[in-house]
C-alpha positions as a Markdown table, in Angstrom:
| # | Residue | x | y | z |
|---|---|---|---|---|
| 1 | Met | 68.6 | 85.6 | 70.7 |
| 2 | Thr | 68.8 | 89.3 | 70.9 |
| 3 | Ser | 65.9 | 91.8 | 71.2 |
| 4 | Ala | 65.2 | 95.5 | 71.4 |
| 5 | Leu | 62.3 | 97.6 | 72.5 |
| 6 | Arg | 61.7 | 101.2 | 71.5 |
| 7 | Ile | 58.9 | 103.4 | 72.8 |
| 8 | Ala | 58.5 | 106.9 | 71.5 |
| 9 | Asn | 56.5 | 109.7 | 73.0 |
| 10 | Thr | 54.1 | 109.6 | 70.0 |
| 11 | Gly | 52.5 | 106.3 | 71.0 |
| 12 | Cys | 54.6 | 104.1 | 68.9 |
| 13 | Ser | 56.6 | 101.0 | 69.9 |
| 14 | Leu | 58.7 | 98.5 | 68.0 |
| 15 | Arg | 59.8 | 95.1 | 69.2 |
| 16 | Thr | 62.4 | 93.3 | 67.2 |
| 17 | Gly | 64.3 | 90.1 | 67.6 |
| 18 | Gln | 66.9 | 88.0 | 65.9 |
| 19 | Leu | 67.3 | 84.2 | 66.0 |
| 20 | Gln | 70.4 | 82.6 | 64.6 |
| 21 | Ser | 70.2 | 78.8 | 64.1 |
| 22 | Ser | 73.4 | 78.4 | 62.1 |
| 23 | Lys | 76.2 | 80.5 | 60.6 |
| 24 | Ser | 74.2 | 80.7 | 57.3 |
| 25 | Phe | 70.7 | 81.2 | 58.7 |
| 26 | Thr | 69.5 | 84.1 | 60.8 |
| 27 | Leu | 65.8 | 85.0 | 61.3 |
| 28 | Thr | 65.0 | 88.6 | 62.0 |
| 29 | Phe | 61.5 | 89.4 | 63.1 |
| 30 | Gly | 59.6 | 92.3 | 64.5 |
| 31 | Ile | 56.2 | 93.7 | 65.5 |
| 32 | Arg | 55.3 | 97.4 | 65.3 |
| 33 | Tyr | 52.5 | 99.4 | 66.8 |
| 34 | Glu | 51.9 | 103.0 | 65.7 |
| 35 | Arg | 49.1 | 105.2 | 67.0 |
| 36 | Leu | 47.9 | 107.7 | 64.4 |
| 37 | Gly | 46.0 | 110.4 | 66.2 |
| 38 | Gln | 44.2 | 113.4 | 64.9 |
| 39 | Phe | 46.5 | 115.5 | 62.7 |
| 40 | Ala | 47.1 | 119.0 | 63.8 |
| 41 | Asp | 46.6 | 122.0 | 61.8 |
| 42 | Arg | 47.4 | 125.4 | 63.3 |
| 43 | Leu | 44.8 | 127.1 | 61.2 |
| 44 | Gly | 42.0 | 124.8 | 62.5 |
| 45 | Arg | 41.1 | 123.3 | 59.1 |
| 46 | Asn | 41.2 | 119.6 | 60.2 |
| 47 | Ala | 37.9 | 117.9 | 60.9 |
| 48 | Arg | 36.6 | 114.6 | 61.9 |
| 49 | Phe | 33.2 | 112.8 | 61.8 |
| 50 | Asp | 31.3 | 111.5 | 64.8 |
| 51 | Leu | 28.7 | 108.9 | 64.0 |
| 52 | Gly | 27.0 | 109.5 | 67.3 |
| 53 | Lys | 26.2 | 113.1 | 66.3 |
| 54 | Ala | 25.2 | 112.4 | 62.8 |
| 55 | Asp | 21.6 | 112.8 | 61.6 |
| 56 | Pro | 20.1 | 109.3 | 61.0 |
| 57 | Asn | 17.4 | 110.7 | 58.8 |
| 58 | Pro | 19.0 | 113.7 | 56.9 |
| 59 | Pro | 16.9 | 115.9 | 54.7 |
| 60 | Leu | 17.0 | 115.4 | 50.9 |
| 61 | Asp | 19.4 | 118.4 | 50.5 |
| 62 | Gly | 21.9 | 116.8 | 52.9 |
| 63 | Ser | 23.2 | 117.5 | 56.4 |
| 64 | Met | 26.5 | 118.5 | 58.0 |
| 65 | Ala | 25.5 | 117.0 | 61.3 |
| 66 | Gly | 28.3 | 115.0 | 62.9 |
| 67 | Tyr | 31.3 | 117.0 | 61.6 |
| 68 | Ile | 33.6 | 118.2 | 64.3 |
| 69 | Val | 36.1 | 121.0 | 63.6 |
| 70 | Ala | 39.0 | 122.3 | 65.7 |
| 71 | Ser | 38.4 | 124.9 | 68.3 |
| 72 | Thr | 40.7 | 127.2 | 66.3 |
| 73 | Phe | 38.6 | 127.0 | 63.2 |
| 74 | Ser | 38.1 | 130.6 | 62.0 |
| 75 | Gly | 35.5 | 130.0 | 59.3 |
| 76 | Phe | 31.7 | 130.0 | 59.3 |
| 77 | Leu | 30.4 | 127.0 | 61.3 |
| 78 | Leu | 27.6 | 125.3 | 59.3 |
| 79 | Pro | 24.4 | 124.1 | 61.0 |
| 80 | Gly | 25.0 | 120.7 | 62.6 |
| 81 | Cys | 28.8 | 121.2 | 62.9 |
| 82 | Phe | 30.4 | 121.3 | 66.3 |
| 83 | Ala | 33.6 | 123.0 | 67.4 |
| 84 | Arg | 35.9 | 120.9 | 69.6 |
| 85 | Ala | 36.6 | 122.4 | 73.0 |
């Protein structure tokens, strides 16, 4: 049985193995973990939503409460939006 382990700086890992029971049968298997974090945008246009900051009873015309934008966001920040530090 052979195996390999790779860990990248991005929070990903891969574990693979190979089991050969005869000349004509080889089982290759693996498990992979990949962390997908917040995507980066140098202009600050990426946003996420925080349920803890959302308005549980929004007004009829809607609410922007709970949206979090990047600290580099250069646009107009709507009421209820937060800029990340």
